[in-house]
N, C-alpha and C positions, 0 to 999 in steps of 0.2 A: 504494500500500500504506500502510495506516495503522499508525503506530508509536507506541505508548504510551511516554512518557518519564516517569520518576520522578526529580524533582530532590531529591537528598539534602541533608540539613543545613538544610532550611527549617523555620521555626517551625511547630510542630504537625504536622510531616511533611506539608506541603501537596503535593498531587500536581500536576505540570505537565500541561498538556493534550496530547492526541495531535494529530498533524498531519493536516489534511484533504487532499483532492485539490487541489494548488496551482493547477492551471489554472483551476479554478472560482472562485478567490479573488483573481484579478489581472486587470487590464486588459491589453490588447495594448500592446506598445511603441509610443510615439509619438515620432518624431524632431522635436526642437525646434530644433536647430542642425545644419545639414547642409553638405556641401561646396558652395560657391558662394553660400551665404547672405551677404548684404551684401558680396559680392565676395571673400569669403575661402574658401580651401580648408582652413583650419587652425583648428579649434575645440578648446578644452580647458577644464578646471577648472570643474566645476559647483558652484553654490551655490543653495540653495532655501529659501524661507521663505513663511509665510502672514502677510499684512499684517493690520492691525487690523480692516479691513472685510471680511476673508475673501478678498481678492485674493491669488492665488498668484504669487510672483515667482521666476523662474528667471534666474540670472546666469551668464555664461560669458565666457571670454577669446576675443576675436576676434584671432587672431594673424597676424603679417605674412606673410612668404614661407616660413615653416617652422613646425613645432610647438615650436620652441625656447622656453625661458623667457626672461625679461629677461636681457640688454638688447634682445631682439627688440622690434619695434614692436608693441604690444598695446593694444587698446581693450577696455573693458568693455561688454558688450551685455546687454540684458534682453528677455525676453518675459513677458507677464502673462496670467493667466487669471482671469476673474470667475465661472467655473462649475466650480470645484474641479478644474481640470485637464482638462476635456473638450475645450475649444477654447482657442486662444491668440492673442494679438495678434501682429502682425508683429514681427520682431526690430528693435530700435533700439539704437544706440550711446548710452550714458549718460555715458561718460567716455573721450573720445578721447585718444590720445597727444598730448603737447605738446612744447615745446622741451626739457623735461627728460627726455623719453623716454616709454616706454609705461607703462600701468597694468595690473596683473594680480593673480591669486590672491586673489579676493575672499573674505573672511570676512563672513558676512551674519547679521544678527539683527533681530528686532522688539524694540525697546525698549518694553516693555509700558506703563510709567508714562506715557510721552509719546505713544505711538502711532507714533513715527518708525521707519522702517527705516534701519539703520546698516550701512555697508560699510567695512571696513578693508582696504586693498590695498597692494601693493608698487608702487614707482615708480622708473623710471630704470635705474640700474645693476643688474646681476645679482648673485646671491648670491656667485658665485665670482670675478667680475671687479671687484667694488667695491674702492675704495682709500680711504685717509684723505682724499684730495683729492676723491673722488666716492663718497659713501656710496650704498648702496641706501636709498631713502627709504620712509617709511610715510605714507599719506594716508587721510583719512576723507571720505566723502561720505554724505549723508543725504537721505531723502525724507519729507516730511510729508503727502503725499497718496497714500499706499499704492502708491508706486512709479511714479506717472505722470510726475513730474518729480523731478530730483535737484539737489542743491546743487553748487557749485563745490568742488573738492578743497581740503582743509585739511591742510597738512603737520604731522604730529605726531612726526616723527623725534626732535627734540631733547628731547621729553618722555621718551623711552624709551632711546635709545642714542647714543653718540658714540665716536669713536676715542680721545679724550683721557680718560685715567682720571679719574674724579670729575666729569666734565662732565655726565654723565647717569647714571641708575641702572645701565645696562648698558654695558660697554666693548666696542664692536664696530664693524665697518665695514659690516656688512650684517645685515639681519634682515627677516623677513616674518611676517605673521599666517597661521596655518594655515588654508587655504581650506576652505569649507563652512560648517557650522553654528557660529556664535559663540553663546556662552551668555549668556542674560539670566536671572539667578537670581530666586528668589522675592522678593527685596528690590530688584530692579531694577538690580542690578550687572551690567554687561557685562563679559565675560571672554573672552580668547582666549589661545592659547599662541603666544608668540614663538619662532621658530627663528632663532638668531643665529649668525653667523660671527664669532667673537671673536678669531681668530688669523690671521696672514698666510698660513698653510699652505693651499694649494688642496686641496680634497677632504679637508680635515682634520675635526676634531670639530665638531659642531653642538651648541649649548647651548639648552636649553628653559627658558623663564621664563613665569610667569603674569603677564599684563598685564590691568589692570582699570580700569574707569571707574565712578564713582558719580554722574555727572551726565549720563548719556545719551550719552557718547562725545565730549564736548568736551574733557575733561581726563583724562589717563591716568596711572596709576601702575604700578610694577613690584613684585611681591612679592619679598622679598629673597633667597629661596633659589634656587639653580640646581637645577632639578628633575632634569635629566638632562644630563650632560656629554658624552654621545655619543648624542644623540637625533635627532629629525627631526619631521616633521609630526605633530601631536598634537591630540586633542580632549578637552574637559573637559565634564562634566555635573554637575548637583547631584542628590543622592539624597534619599530620603524623610526621612532623619535630618538633613539639612542638610550632610552631608559632601560632598566633591568627589571624583570619580573621573576619572582621566585615562588615556586609551589612547594609547600612544606608538608611532609607526612604528619598527620595529626595522630598522636599516640592514643587518643580516645577514638575507638571505633565508631564509625558512622557519624562523626561530628562535623564532617566537611574538612577538606584540606585547608591549610592556612596559606595565606598569600601575603607577601611583602614586596615593596617596590623601592627602587632607588633611581634618582635622577642625576647622580653625580658619580657614575661609574662604580658604584658599590661602596663608596665611603660611608654614606649614611643610608638608613633604611626606615621605611614606615613600620609602625607597630603591626605585627602579623594579625590578620583578621580571618575569621572562618569564611570559607567559600563553599556555601551549601549547594551550589550547582555541581560541585565535584565531591561526591561522597565516596569514601572507600573504607575498607576494613583495617585501617592502620597498616598500609602496605606501600612499598616503593613502586613508583611508576616511572614514566619517562615524559620528557617535555622538550620539544624542538620548536623553532620559529622559522618560517619561510618568508623571505623578503618579497616585495612586490615584483621585483625582477624575476625571481625564481617562479613565482606564480604565473607570470607571463610565459616564461620558457616552457613550463610543463602543461600549459593549456588551461589552467584554472581560471585565469582572467577572462578567457573567451566564454566561460560558463557563468561566472558571477558578476562580471562587469568591472570596469576600472574603478568605480566608486568604492565597491566592497573590497577590492584587492589592494588599494593604495596603502592600507595600514598593515599589510602583510597578514599572515595566518599563523596562529599558534596551534599545535597539535599535541594532545595529551593522551597518554595511554595509562589506564588505571584499572584495577580490579573493581568493577562497578557494583559493589554490594556493601551495605552498611555493616554487615556482621561477619561474612565469610569471604575467604580468598577464592574468588571465582569470577567468571564473566568478564574477562579482560575486554575493555571497550575503548574505542577511540572517540575523543571529543575534539572539537575545534572552536576557535574564537577568531572572529574577524574584526574585533574592536578592542584589541589590546587587553583582553581578559575581562571586559565589562560584562560580557555575556558568553556563556559556554553552551554548546549544543552537542548532542550525540551525533557522531558521524556514522559509525557502524560498529557492530560487535565483531571482535576477533575470535572469541571462543566462548561458549556458554558453560564449558566444563570448569571444574576446579582448576584454578590458575592463580598465579601470583605475580612475580616481577616481570617487567617487560622493558624493551628498548626500541627506539625508533631511529630511522635515518632515511634520508632521501636517496633513492637509488640512482645510478647513472642513467637509467632510461626514463627518469622522471616520476616513477611510481614510488609509493611510500612503503618502506620495509618495516615490519614489526617482528621482533625476535622475542619470544616469551616462554615462560615456564607453564607447563600444563601437567596436571596430576597424572602420574603413571599408575596403571592398575596394580603394580607390585609395590607401590609406595614411592614416595619421593616424586621426582619430576622427570619428564623429558623436555628438551628445549626445542621449540618449533619456530619456523619462519613462514611468514605469509607476506604477500605483496598486495597493495591496494592502489587502484587507479583513482586518483583524486577527482579529475574532471568527471569520470563516470559516476562516482558517489555523489557529486555535487550537481549533477545534471538536472536541469529543470524538468 
């Protein structure tokens, strides 16, 4: 059934498009990481990006003998596609666990000025078992050949946090970069949201900070403001006017994600407020923004018109249920987050984390966790044709 949606409050009263028959606009699900791959029954934490040459990179946690987070033994693994996600290479481990522990929760970006792919990940201790004597670590790896080979890990923890007040920008014993899409803005600045455990209290508050690099991920700085003092995994995108929009996982199930904004490149942020148009069961999702030029290139502007396209488009994937991790769904906004509308369902099954990226053929890729009949997850990939979904 076609539903016409009118987005209120847009400049010149731009009309949003109606939704087409979703099944005609999406590829069938393709399992990229399954039970038994590389000898593991436990796969989690998708990240997705398109490299400078158009190769698509899918990154995942190959976990040890359970689905548990660090300090579980975790390796980072990759599959690559040179035909926009139609076929994929065999999975390979790019960052194995070492004497310091496992590596997991990859935040992934293409640093457009250099052409390097950059991953920030957690290492060693877990978020809740870290101590002053054994911090959870942060590491960076990079690829200069479109994901074919990767550098050795470089520890960046001391640039970001330490348990000794004043020794680093953030006082904490643990912290991780929110997995999925890491932002590379129009000026080449890499940005991710750090989730930090700053107190000795287990299951206590988590603090969100913006961490950024102006040299392609070699050196990192922390914006001074605590964005949320009871936050969790969060994603940040750059909007058409240069402002930043952050979607924050709410630790209260079904209470709506939290939103904060910055108009000064992340130095200061608005107080997070609940966004009840985006309700999830306290789960990580993904968030990307497409520019007006990108919308023209992939044919979206032909469908929605110049008026609606000029602010760009945000796309958000979340487990769209107030209580349970299931029903990963795509949402979109054409007015910088003032209004969100459902675009299409990715899966109705039990499902959790997801990652988004624009494919080299102009379609939207979604890489997501879906419950496996034997327990845990397999990690699946689908493509969506945006002009088709938005067709009047």
